[in-house]
N, C-alpha and C positions, 0 to 999 in steps of 0.2 A: 375223541378226535380220531379220525381214520388214519391208518398208516400212511396213505398217500399224502394226506394233508400235513402230517407230521414231517415227512421227508421234505415237502415243499417249503415249510416254514424254516426247518433247520438249514436247508440249502440257501434260502434267502438271507437268513441271519449271518451265515458264514460269508456269503458274498459281500454283505454290507461291512462286516468287520474287516475283510481283506481290502476293500476299497478305501476304508478309513486309514488302515495301516500304510497302504501305498501312498496316500495323500500326505500323511505325516512324514514319511520317509523323504518324499520329494521336497517337502517344505524344509526339512533339515538340510538336504543337499543344497538347495538354493540359497539358504541363509548363510551358509559357509561360516558359521561362528567359529573363530579360530581358537577360542579357549573357553570351553564350557566350565561352569563352577566345579572345583574339585579336581580338575585335570591339569596336567603339566603342560609345558610348552609344546606347540605343534608345528609341523612344517608349514612354512608360509609361502606356499606356491599359489594361493588363491588370490589372483591379482585384483579381484573386485574389491578387496579390502582397501585398496588405494582410494577408491571413491567413498567407501563406507566409513573411513575414519582411522584406519591403521590396523596393523597386525601386531601380535605380541611375541616377544621372546623373553627368555630368562624369567618366566613366570609373571611378567607384567601383563595385566589384563588389557584386552582390546578396548580402546577408548571410543569406539564408534558404534557398534551394534550389540546391545545386550538383549536378553530374552524379552524384555518389555519395551524394546526400542520402537519408536514411531516410524521407522523407515518403512516405506511402502513396499508391497510385493514387487512392483515394477522395478524399484531401485535395487531390491535384493537380487534380482536376476540380471542386473547390469554388470556385465563382465566382458573384458576384451578377449579377443581371440589371440592366444599366444602361439607363435610359430614353434615348430619343432626345435629350432635352434634355441629359442628363449626358454622353452621347457627344459632342455638339456642343461642350459646354463644354471637355471634355478635349482635343478636337481643336484648340480655339482656343489652347491653352497653348503652342503652338509646336512646333518639330521635336523638342525633348527630351521633350515630353509633360509631364504633371503629376506632380510628385515625390510618391512614396508612401513614407513613412519605414519603417524596420524595425519590425515589430510586436513588442511586449513582452507582459507578462502581461495587461494591461488597457489598452484604448484609449478615450479620451474625445474627442469633438469639442465645442468650446466656441463657443457663440453668445452674442452680447450686443447689446442696444440695437437692436432690429429696426425700431422704429417710424419713422413719418414725421411730418408736420405734425399738429397737434391735430385729433382727430376723424377722421383719415384711415383709410380702409379699403384703401388702396393700399400696396404695399411696393416698396422699391427693388429693381432687378433682382438686386443682390448677395444679397438674402435668398433669392430663388428659386434662384439659382445654388448657394448653400451647401446648401440642402435637397436639390437634385438630386444633389449630389456626395456626400452621406452614404453611399450604397452603395459608392462608390469606396473610402472609408476603412474601411468596415465596423467602426464603433465598437461597443463594448459599451454605450455610452450617449451621448446628447447632453445636455450641461448648458448652462443659459442663466442669465446673471446679470442678467436682468430687462429691463424696458421692451419688452414684446412687443406692446403696443398703444399708442395715442396719446391717452391720457386726461390727467387732472389739469387739467380745465377745468370749472368749475361750471355752465356753460351747456349742457353736453352732456346730451341726454335719455337716458332708458332705452333707447329704440330705437337711438339712435346708439351708445351704449356696447355694447349687444348686437351691433350690426352690426360693430363693430370686433373683438370676440371671434370672431364668425363668420368674418371675413376672416382672422384669425390661424389659425383652425382650417383654413380652406381652403388657406392657403399653407404652414403649418408643421406644426401638430399632427396633422392627418389624414394627410398623407403619411408622417410618422414612425410613426404607428400602423400604417399599411399596410405599412411596412417591418419592423415588429416591433422598432423601436429604442426603448428606454426613454428618457424625457425628464425629467430632473431640473432644476428651475428655482427661482429666487427671484423675488419680485415687485419691480418697480421703481416709481418715483414716478409714472410714466405709466400703470401698471397699476392701482395701488391705493394711493395715497399715504397714509402714516401720519402726515402732518402734522396737528397739532391746533390748535384755537383757544384763546383765553385761558381758556375753561371746561374745557379738557381733552378736548373732543369732537373726533372725526375730522372734518376739513374736507371730505374726499371720501368720506364714509360710503357714499354710493350706489355709487360706483365700487368700493369694497371689497366691498360686498354682491354686486354683479354679478360681480366677479372670482371670489369664493368660489362663487357659484352655478354659474358656468361650470366650474370645476375640480372641483367635487363632483358634477357630473352623471356618472353611470356611463359614458356613452358617451365621455367625455373623459378617462378614466383614463389617466395618463401612463405606466403600465406599469413603474414602479419597485417595488422590494421595500420597502414601507413598514415602518418600525419603530415610529414614533410619528406618527400623523396626526391627533391630537386637535385641533390648531389649524391643520390644512392648509387653505389653501395658504400661510399666513403664517409659521408656525413648524412645522417637521416634520423628521423624520429618515428616512433610507432606507439600504439596503445594496446595493451592486452589485459583484459579482465580488471580494468580500473587502475592499472599500473602504467605510468608513462616511462618509456624507454628512449634513451638517446644512444646512438652508436656514433662515436667519433673516430677519426682516422688516427689511431695511435700506433701505426706501423713503423714510425720512426720516433725519435726523441723530441721532435719539434712539432708543435701545432701552431701554424701561422696566425698572425694577429687578426687577419680578416675572418679566419675560421673561429677564433675565439669570440669575435663579435657575434657570429652566428650562434655559437654555444650560449652566450648570454641571452640573446633574443629568444632562442627556443626554450630555454629553461624558465624564462620569465613570462612566457606566453600563457594565455588562459588555459590552453590544453594541458600544459604541464602543471600549472598551479591548481587547477581544479581536479587533478587526478588524486587518487587516494595515496599514492606513493610514487617516488621517482627513482629510477636506477639508470646508470650509465655503463655502457660496454666499451672497453678499451683493450687493445692488445698489450701495449706496454703499461706497466703499473706506475703509480706515483713513487713507490719506495721499493727497493730491492729486498728480496727474501732468500735468494738461492745462491749457493756457492758458484763462483765464476760468472754470475749474472748481476751481482750487487756492485754495479759500477756505472759511471756516466756512459750514456749511449744505450744502456740496457733498461733505463727507466725514462719517464717523461722528464724533460729538462727543467720545466717550470712547475715543479710539483707544488710549492707553496701557493703560487698564484692560482693554479687549477683547483686545489683543494678549497681555497677561499671562495672561488666561483661556485663550486658545488655546494658548499655549506650555506652560502648566501641564499641559494634557491632551494634549500631543504632537500637536496638529493640524499637519499638514504644510503645507497650502496653503489660502490664502483666495483664492477666485476672485471678482472683483468687476467691475462695469461702471460706468456713469454718466459716467465721465470722457471717453468717446468717443476714447480714445487707448490704444494697446497699449504696455504696458511690463512686462517680466518682472523682478520685483524680489524682494528679501528685506530684512528688517530683523530683527535678532536671529536667532532660529532659525525664523522664520516666512517661508515663501515667499508672495509676493504677486503674483498674476497679474492685472494690469489688462488686461481682455480686449479693449479696442478696441470696434468696433461694426461691424454689417452694414447698418444703416439710414442715416437721414439725419443729416448734421451731424458728420463727423469733425473732430477737433481736433488741434492740434499739441501736442507735449510742451512743458513749461514751459521746459526748457533745451535744446531741440533746434532744429535749423535746417531739418529736413525738412518738406516740405508734408504736410498731413493725409492720411491714407489709411485704408482700411477693412480690418479684420483678421479672420481666422479662425485659431484655434489647435487643433492636434491634440496631445493629451497622451498620451504612451505611458508606462505605469507598469511598472517592473521591480522586483519585490519583492526581488530579489537585489542590486540596484544601490544602493550607499550614497546616491546622489543621488535615487533613487526615480523621478523624473520626467524626461522629455525632451520639450521643446516643439518642434513644427514649426509655424511660423506663416507664413501666406500673406497677401499683399496680394490680397484676394479679387477685386478689380476686374481686376487683370492676371494673377492666378494665380502671380505671382512669389514664390519662397520668400524669406523675410526673414532676413537675417543679423543676429542679435541684437547682435553685437559692433559693429555700426554705430550702435547707439543710445547715448545718453549713459551713461557709466560709473556715474553716480549722479545723483539728483535731490534738490534741496533744496526740499521742500514747505514750505508755511507752518507745518506742525505736526510736521515731523520729516524727518530724512535717511533716504532709502532707497537701496539699492545695487542695481545690475543683478545678476541672479542669479549671474553668474560672477565677480563682484568681491567681495573681502573688504575689511573696514575697513583692514586692514594694507596693502592695495594703494594706499590714498589717499596722495597727496603732502602735505607741509605746506601747499602752496598750496591744495590741494583742501579740507583741513580748515579753513583760514582762510576760504575762501569760504563754507563752511557757517556758521561762527561770525559772519560779517558779517550774516547773516540771522536766525540762531536763537541760542538760548542754548547754552552749552557742553554742558549736560546733554542737550539735544535732539540735538546732533551726536554726542556720545559714545554716546548710546543706539543709534546706528546700528551700533555694533560688533557683530560676529557671531562666534560660535564657528565655526571652519571645519567645513563639512559633513561631511567625511570623518572628523573626530575624534569626532563625536557620534552620527550616525545608525546606524552598525552596532551601537551599544550598546543600541538599542531593539529588544527581541525581537519586538515586534508587526510589524516590517517583514519578518520572515523569511518565506520562501515556505511 
């Protein structure tokens, strides 16, 4: 072989080898496998893991994409664009990065109680941080349990109230619209209080009118799939990825009888009962969980009646705010997510010793899982993932016993039960008894995928 031919063949071979190496490198970069075999935990800043099944920390393997995964090349390259602010937040999470849980059928990010002082158009940095991180989690929707602005003060002018809603739009609603993320919400007492005077008139009618005007402006469409928006934004229903949502006006302790009739009709409708799951958004909860908020007027007044309605129609979860403390609970067969807050004024739990903190919860819904939902909750200030088992096993609220979501009534000791009965009637304590989740939920065909 002549020297010229040898040089040509050698050059061609080297070129082919280089091309193959570059292609392999690109494949590795696109797959973003967070934990190759034999390697320790890695920084979890690769947000496409939210779609691909989760990221790993503490040596736990990625449950989504292994070396022999059937995930397509197109799916492997699917990754959101993270803002500089989001990247900075994730980088601040420390060497292990920000944990991103395994993704299931549907993902929700839960906001609550975003506001600051009366009349304020400013938001705490945790609110902006939460919004910036939404693309990292890639939810199917963000849901909010109220108090988006800082009203409920009769001296506020029309201009001041409108300025608050504009600030909310700037900080929260407009960024979510730009992301294309639907936003389901319920109104809180600082948005549009339903408190009434002795004549039965709304005390904060002006705030209710302006809240309605903001939300019914076409440019402010929240992007959800409405089912009934006749009384939007106070009472309405929507569907998202097979889940039926109801938002009721829990901005005061009373839900009127005519509205309860609407609740019954909506939950018994074909749209509700043919859904794979049902959830309700309320500002005030059924039961108190926080210090100085566990009292009449700070919870819905007719909690037993409301719980009976929700259970009768197989509602899985009530997501609420107002208490400014995170507590994942259940009572009977109803899951109760007390969502904590992102804004000002976190509170301590009534029976807890931990200092107050600000919470954000990611809910992953798996229609094939008897438990249906998995919570991943963060201290949004530190980005630390919260271990729910460090929270009190149960809380004795002024109006009923609630259990942490992984605890059953049968798990309580005689001393636990006696402690409840020292504060409440025997009926209120026994009413906390729940049927084990695994024994009931698989029998409900509407949870099937």
